[in-house]
C-alpha positions as CSV (number, residue, x, y, z in Angstrom):
1,X,-5.5,-37.2,25.7
2,X,-4.4,-34.8,23.1
3,X,-4.0,-30.7,24.0
4,X,-3.3,-28.6,21.2
5,X,-2.9,-24.6,22.0
6,X,-3.4,-22.0,19.3
7,X,-2.3,-18.4,19.8
8,X,-4.0,-15.5,18.0
9,X,-2.5,-12.2,17.3
10,X,-4.7,-10.0,15.1
11,X,-3.9,-7.9,12.3
12,X,-6.3,-5.4,13.8
13,X,-6.0,-5.6,17.4
14,X,-9.1,-3.9,18.5
15,X,-11.9,-4.8,20.8
16,X,-14.7,-5.2,18.3
17,X,-12.1,-7.8,16.3
18,X,-11.0,-9.8,19.0
19,X,-14.7,-10.6,20.5
20,X,-15.7,-11.7,16.9
21,X,-13.0,-13.8,16.3
22,X,-13.4,-15.6,19.6
23,X,-17.2,-15.7,19.1
24,X,-16.6,-17.1,15.7
25,X,-13.8,-19.9,17.7
26,X,-16.6,-20.7,20.6
27,X,-19.2,-21.5,17.5
28,X,-17.2,-24.5,17.0
29,X,-18.2,-26.1,20.5
30,X,-20.8,-29.0,19.8
31,X,-20.4,-29.2,16.4
32,X,-17.6,-31.4,16.0
33,X,-17.7,-35.0,17.5
34,X,-14.0,-35.4,18.1
35,X,-14.0,-32.2,19.8
36,X,-13.7,-32.8,23.6
37,X,-13.0,-29.5,25.2
38,X,-12.6,-25.9,23.4
39,X,-12.0,-22.8,26.0
40,X,-11.0,-19.6,24.0
41,X,-8.9,-17.0,26.1
42,X,-8.7,-13.1,25.8
43,X,-5.2,-11.9,26.6
44,X,-5.8,-8.8,29.5
45,X,-2.2,-7.2,28.8
46,X,-1.8,-6.0,25.6
47,X,1.7,-5.7,25.3
48,X,3.5,-5.3,22.0
49,X,4.6,-9.0,22.2
50,X,1.5,-10.6,23.6
51,X,-1.0,-13.0,21.7
52,X,-4.8,-11.6,21.8
53,X,-6.4,-15.4,21.9
54,X,-5.3,-18.6,23.2
55,X,-7.5,-21.5,21.4
56,X,-7.1,-25.0,24.0
57,X,-8.5,-28.0,22.5
58,X,-8.7,-31.3,23.5
59,X,-8.9,-34.5,21.8
60,X,-8.8,-38.2,22.3
61,X,-5.8,-39.0,20.3
62,X,-4.2,-37.5,17.8
63,X,-6.3,-39.2,14.5
64,X,-9.1,-37.4,16.6
65,X,-7.1,-34.4,16.5
66,X,-6.4,-34.8,12.7
67,X,-9.9,-35.8,11.7
68,X,-10.6,-32.2,13.5
69,X,-8.6,-29.9,11.1
70,X,-10.5,-31.5,8.1
71,X,-13.9,-31.1,9.2
72,X,-15.7,-28.7,7.6
73,X,-17.1,-26.7,10.7
74,X,-13.4,-26.3,11.6
75,X,-12.3,-25.5,7.8
76,X,-14.8,-22.7,7.0
77,X,-14.0,-20.8,11.0
78,X,-10.0,-21.4,9.6
79,X,-11.0,-19.4,6.4
80,X,-12.0,-16.4,8.6
81,X,-9.0,-16.8,11.1
82,X,-6.8,-16.7,8.0
83,X,-7.9,-13.6,6.7
84,X,-7.8,-11.7,10.4
85,X,-4.6,-13.2,11.6
86,X,-1.0,-11.5,11.8
87,X,0.6,-14.5,13.3
88,X,0.0,-17.4,15.2
89,X,1.8,-19.8,17.2
90,X,0.9,-23.7,18.7
91,X,1.7,-26.1,21.0
92,X,0.5,-29.3,20.8
93,X,1.0,-31.9,23.5
94,X,-0.4,-35.2,25.3
95,X,-2.4,-34.4,28.7
């Protein structure tokens, strides 16, 4: 199993933007056959070093993860994320 964690810090860190971004990330659920599990969690600390959202995705293999990255649904979501993202970080690992 491959797990990918993506941390997102938004340019505009208000509740409305965070909720909209969370909903857009969750909209991928059930639409990408390679994506076995998807979780989106929102930071409750709100510190200056905190990220706003973590996206946790799971795949059977790196090939499935690579296919997810170029899937049309993921591409559309990514276009939105690029527009609202200040900075991000990712960790991908075998689980």
